[in-house]
VEXKENU-614369 format. One record per atom (N, C-alpha, C, CB): residue number from 1; atom name; residue in one letter; x, y, z. Coordinates in Angstrom, 2 decimals, padded with zeros to 5 digits. Glycine has a CB too. Layout:
VEXKENU-614369
NUM|CA|a|X|Y|Z
...
***
This chain:
VEXKENU-614369
1|N|m|011.09|000.86|041.38
1|CA|m|012.49|000.83|041.00
1|C|m|012.60|000.04|039.70
1|CB|m|013.38|000.20|042.13
2|N|s|013.25|000.62|038.73
2|CA|s|013.38|-000.04|037.44
2|C|s|014.59|-000.98|037.44
2|CB|s|013.51|000.99|036.31
3|N|e|014.61|-001.84|036.46
3|CA|e|015.72|-002.79|036.34
3|C|e|017.04|-002.06|036.10
3|CB|e|015.45|-003.78|035.20
4|N|i|017.04|-001.01|035.32
4|CA|i|018.29|-000.29|035.05
4|C|i|018.83|000.37|036.32
4|CB|i|018.09|000.76|033.95
5|N|e|017.94|000.86|037.17
5|CA|e|018.39|001.43|038.44
5|C|e|019.06|000.36|039.31
5|CB|e|017.21|002.08|039.20
6|N|k|018.51|-000.82|039.32
6|CA|k|019.11|-001.94|040.05
6|C|k|020.48|-002.27|039.48
6|CB|k|018.20|-003.18|040.00
7|N|q|020.61|-002.22|038.16
7|CA|q|021.89|-002.50|037.52
7|C|q|022.95|-001.47|037.90
7|CB|q|021.72|-002.54|036.00
8|N|y|022.55|-000.20|037.92
8|CA|y|023.48|000.86|038.36
8|C|y|023.93|000.58|039.78
8|CB|y|022.81|002.26|038.27
9|N|a|022.99|000.25|040.65
9|CA|a|023.34|-000.02|042.05
9|C|a|024.31|-001.19|042.15
9|CB|a|022.08|-000.30|042.87
10|N|r|024.04|-002.26|041.42
10|CA|r|024.93|-003.41|041.45
10|C|r|026.33|-003.04|040.96
10|CB|r|024.36|-004.55|040.59
11|N|a|026.39|-002.28|039.90
11|CA|a|027.68|-001.93|039.31
11|C|a|028.51|-001.01|040.21
11|CB|a|027.47|-001.26|037.96
12|N|f|027.84|-000.04|040.84
12|CA|f|028.58|000.96|041.59
12|C|f|028.62|000.73|043.09
12|CB|f|027.99|002.30|041.32
13|N|q|028.01|-000.34|043.59
13|CA|q|028.08|-000.65|045.01
13|C|q|029.20|-001.63|045.34
13|CB|q|026.75|-001.21|045.47
14|N|t|029.91|-002.09|044.34
14|CA|t|031.08|-002.94|044.58
14|C|t|032.24|-002.03|045.02
14|CB|t|031.47|-003.77|043.29
15|N|p|033.26|-002.59|045.64
15|CA|p|034.41|-001.74|045.99
15|C|p|035.01|-001.01|044.78
15|CB|p|035.50|-002.59|046.65
16|N|s|035.13|-001.70|043.68
16|CA|s|035.67|-001.06|042.47
16|C|s|034.73|000.01|041.95
16|CB|s|035.94|-002.10|041.37
17|N|g|033.45|-000.26|041.95
17|CA|g|032.46|000.71|041.49
17|C|g|032.45|001.95|042.35
17|CB|g|031.09|000.09|041.47
18|N|r|032.54|001.78|043.67
18|CA|r|032.59|002.94|044.57
18|C|r|033.85|003.76|044.32
18|CB|r|032.54|002.48|046.04
19|N|a|034.97|003.09|044.06
19|CA|a|036.22|003.80|043.79
19|C|a|036.11|004.61|042.49
19|CB|a|037.39|002.81|043.70
20|N|v|035.52|004.02|041.48
20|CA|v|035.34|004.71|040.20
20|C|v|034.42|005.91|040.38
20|CB|v|034.77|003.75|039.13
21|N|l|033.30|005.72|041.08
21|CA|l|032.36|006.82|041.28
21|C|l|033.00|007.94|042.11
21|CB|l|031.09|006.31|041.97
22|N|k|033.80|007.57|043.10
22|CA|k|034.51|008.57|043.89
22|C|k|035.46|009.37|043.00
22|CB|k|035.30|007.90|045.05
23|N|h|036.17|008.69|042.12
23|CA|h|037.09|009.37|041.21
23|C|h|036.32|010.29|040.26
23|CB|h|037.91|008.34|040.41
24|N|l|035.22|009.81|039.70
24|CA|l|034.41|010.64|038.81
24|C|l|033.92|011.90|039.53
24|CB|l|033.22|009.85|038.27
25|N|r|033.52|011.73|040.78
25|CA|r|033.05|012.87|041.58
25|C|r|034.20|013.87|041.80
25|CB|r|032.49|012.38|042.96
26|N|q|035.39|013.37|042.09
26|CA|q|036.53|014.25|042.33
26|C|q|036.90|015.06|041.09
26|CB|q|037.73|013.43|042.78
27|N|i|036.82|014.45|039.92
27|CA|i|037.26|015.16|038.71
27|C|i|036.14|015.96|038.05
27|CB|i|037.82|014.17|037.71
28|N|t|034.94|015.89|038.60
28|CA|t|033.84|016.66|038.02
28|C|t|033.19|017.56|039.06
28|CB|t|032.78|015.72|037.42
29|N|i|032.43|016.99|039.96
29|CA|i|031.65|017.77|040.91
29|C|i|032.53|018.56|041.86
29|CB|i|030.74|016.85|041.71
30|N|e|033.60|017.96|042.33
30|CA|e|034.47|018.64|043.30
30|C|e|035.53|019.52|042.65
30|CB|e|035.15|017.62|044.17
31|N|r|035.60|019.50|041.35
31|CA|r|036.59|020.32|040.63
31|C|r|036.07|021.75|040.49
31|CB|r|036.89|019.71|039.23
32|N|t|036.95|022.68|040.72
32|CA|t|036.59|024.08|040.51
32|C|t|037.40|024.64|039.36
32|CB|t|036.81|024.90|041.80
33|N|l|036.82|025.56|038.68
33|CA|l|037.51|026.25|037.58
33|C|l|037.85|027.65|038.05
33|CB|l|036.63|026.29|036.29
34|N|g|038.93|028.15|037.57
34|CA|g|039.38|029.48|037.97
34|C|g|038.55|030.58|037.33
34|CB|g|040.83|029.66|037.60
35|N|p|038.82|031.80|037.73
35|CA|p|038.06|032.94|037.22
35|C|p|038.29|033.20|035.73
35|CB|p|038.41|034.18|038.00
36|N|n|039.32|032.60|035.17
36|CA|n|039.60|032.80|033.75
36|C|n|038.97|031.73|032.86
36|CB|n|041.10|032.83|033.52
37|N|a|038.13|030.87|033.44
37|CA|a|037.50|029.81|032.66
37|C|a|036.59|030.42|031.61
37|CB|a|036.69|028.86|033.58
38|N|t|036.64|029.84|030.44
38|CA|t|035.80|030.33|029.35
38|C|t|034.38|029.80|029.51
38|CB|t|036.38|029.91|027.98
39|N|d|033.48|030.38|028.76
39|CA|d|032.10|029.91|028.76
39|C|d|032.03|028.45|028.33
39|CB|d|031.24|030.78|027.84
40|N|a|032.81|028.10|027.34
40|CA|a|032.82|026.71|026.86
40|C|a|033.32|025.76|027.94
40|CB|a|033.69|026.59|025.60
41|N|e|034.36|026.16|028.67
41|CA|e|034.88|025.31|029.75
41|C|e|033.85|025.14|030.86
41|CB|e|036.16|025.92|030.31
42|N|l|033.15|026.21|031.20
42|CA|l|032.12|026.13|032.23
42|C|l|030.98|025.21|031.80
42|CB|l|031.57|027.53|032.55
43|N|r|030.58|025.31|030.55
43|CA|r|029.51|024.45|030.05
43|C|r|029.95|022.99|030.02
43|CB|r|029.08|024.89|028.63
44|N|w|031.17|022.74|029.62
44|CA|w|031.71|021.38|029.59
44|C|w|031.75|020.79|030.99
44|CB|w|033.12|021.36|028.96
45|N|a|032.23|021.57|031.95
45|CA|a|032.31|021.11|033.33
45|C|a|030.91|020.81|033.88
45|CB|a|033.00|022.17|034.22
46|N|e|029.96|021.67|033.61
46|CA|e|028.60|021.45|034.13
46|C|e|027.96|020.22|033.49
46|CB|e|027.73|022.68|033.87
47|N|a|028.22|019.99|032.23
47|CA|a|027.69|018.78|031.57
47|C|a|028.26|017.52|032.22
47|CB|a|028.02|018.79|030.05
48|N|n|029.55|017.54|032.53
48|CA|n|030.17|016.40|033.20
48|C|n|029.62|016.21|034.61
48|CB|n|031.69|016.58|033.26
49|N|r|029.42|017.30|035.32
49|CA|r|028.85|017.21|036.67
49|C|r|027.44|016.62|036.63
49|CB|r|028.81|018.61|037.34
50|N|s|026.68|017.06|035.66
50|CA|s|025.32|016.55|035.51
50|C|s|025.32|015.06|035.25
50|CB|s|024.60|017.29|034.38
51|N|f|026.24|014.61|034.43
51|CA|f|026.34|013.18|034.12
51|C|f|026.66|012.36|035.37
51|CB|f|027.42|012.95|033.05
52|N|v|027.60|012.83|036.18
52|CA|v|027.97|012.11|037.40
52|C|v|026.81|012.13|038.39
52|CB|v|029.24|012.72|038.03
53|N|r|026.11|013.27|038.50
53|CA|r|024.95|013.33|039.38
53|C|r|023.87|012.35|038.93
53|CB|r|024.38|014.77|039.43
54|N|q|023.70|012.19|037.63
54|CA|q|022.73|011.23|037.10
54|C|q|023.11|009.80|037.53
54|CB|q|022.66|011.33|035.54
55|N|i|024.38|009.46|037.44
55|CA|i|024.83|008.14|037.87
55|C|i|024.54|007.96|039.36
55|CB|i|026.34|007.94|037.58
56|N|e|024.89|008.96|040.16
56|CA|e|024.64|008.86|041.60
56|C|e|023.16|008.70|041.91
56|CB|e|025.19|010.10|042.30
57|N|m|022.32|009.41|041.18
57|CA|m|020.87|009.31|041.38
57|C|m|020.37|007.90|041.04
57|CB|m|020.15|010.36|040.51
58|N|m|020.86|007.34|039.95
58|CA|m|020.45|006.00|039.57
58|C|m|020.90|004.96|040.59
58|CB|m|021.01|005.65|038.19
59|N|v|022.09|005.12|041.13
59|CA|v|022.60|004.22|042.17
59|C|v|021.71|004.32|043.41
59|CB|v|024.07|004.57|042.54
60|N|a|021.38|005.56|043.81
60|CA|a|020.55|005.77|044.99
60|C|a|019.16|005.15|044.79
60|CB|a|020.42|007.26|045.29
61|N|r|018.57|005.35|043.64
61|CA|r|017.25|004.74|043.37
61|C|r|017.32|003.23|043.38
61|CB|r|016.71|005.23|042.02
62|N|g|018.37|002.69|042.80
62|CA|g|018.53|001.24|042.74
62|C|g|018.83|000.61|044.08
62|CB|g|019.62|000.89|041.77
63|N|t|019.38|001.43|044.98
63|CA|t|019.73|000.93|046.31
63|C|t|018.55|001.08|047.27
63|CB|t|020.95|001.67|046.85
64|N|n|017.89|002.21|047.21
64|CA|n|016.85|002.53|048.18
64|C|n|015.43|002.25|047.71
64|CB|n|016.96|003.97|048.55
65|N|g|015.29|002.02|046.43
65|CA|g|013.95|001.78|045.90
65|C|g|013.20|003.05|045.79
65|CB|g|013.20|000.82|046.76
***
């Protein structure tokens, strides 16, 4: 486990950090786009989802080793 993973875990395991991560998940991963979404909108959404998944992965590594 790297030091940065530990830092992510510390930052996002607090009540405020969990609330922020929950909000990020709601507005990215749990968000759906309609059938009229453009290619650019789909790419933007996927980039945001990937970013939130990266944060979650770092938290998990920092928590579980």
